C-alpha positions in Angstrom: 42.6 5.8 -15.7 39.9 4.0 -17.6 36.4 5.3 -17.6 33.6 2.9 -16.6 31.4 1.6 -19.5 28.3 1.9 -17.5 27.0 4.9 -15.5 24.0 4.8 -13.3 22.4 8.1 -12.8 20.1 8.2 -9.8 19.4 9.7 -6.4 19.1 8.8 -2.7 15.6 7.5 -1.6 14.6 6.5 -5.2 13.1 3.0 -5.2 13.5 2.7 -9.0 17.2 3.6 -8.6 17.5 0.8 -6.0 16.1 -1.7 -8.5 18.3 -0.5 -11.3 21.4 -0.7 -9.1 20.7 -4.4 -8.5 20.4 -5.1 -12.4 23.4 -3.0 -13.2 25.6 -4.5 -10.6 24.5 -8.1 -11.5 25.1 -7.7 -15.2 28.4 -5.8 -15.0 29.7 -8.3 -12.3 28.7 -11.2 -14.7 30.5 -9.6 -17.6 33.5 -8.1 -15.8 32.5 -4.5 -16.8 33.1 -1.6 -14.6 30.4 0.7 -13.6 29.8 3.8 -11.3 26.8 5.5 -9.9 26.4 9.2 -9.8 23.8 11.2 -7.8 22.1 13.7 -10.1 21.4 16.0 -7.1 25.3 16.4 -6.6 25.6 18.1 -10.0 23.4 21.1 -11.2 23.7 20.2 -14.8 22.8 16.5 -14.3 19.9 17.5 -12.0 18.6 19.9 -14.7 18.9 17.4 -17.5 17.9 14.1 -15.7 16.0 15.0 -12.6 12.6 13.7 -13.8 14.1 10.6 -15.7 16.1 8.8 -13.0 17.2 6.3 -12.9 19.1 6.5 -16.1 21.6 4.0 -17.4 24.2 5.0 -19.8 26.6 2.6 -21.7 29.6 4.2 -23.3 28.1 7.7 -22.8 24.7 6.8 -24.4 21.5 6.6 -22.4 20.0 3.2 -22.8 17.2 3.3 -20.2 15.2 5.7 -18.1 13.1 4.7 -15.1 13.6 0.9 -15.5 16.4 -1.2 -17.0 16.2 -4.8 -17.8 19.0 -7.4 -17.7 18.3 -8.1 -21.4 18.5 -4.4 -22.5 21.8 -3.9 -20.6 23.3 -7.2 -21.9 22.5 -6.2 -25.4 23.9 -2.6 -25.0 27.2 -4.1 -23.7 27.5 -6.8 -26.5 
């Protein structure tokens, strides 16, 4: 099983997470890149580390954005 290149860390009821999801889905779909979303509230370690930073976008395990992600930033990270 291959791991997705992009991970969106967020939570339910987060409007910034909703906005980030649209950007991530659009960019990844356009580039044919896999991505997953993980709720930080489902994992105590993630909640402890990222609770005040969501949404967080990671590419290849590295945080590239907190709170807001732009199409340009995500495309550049995937280049």
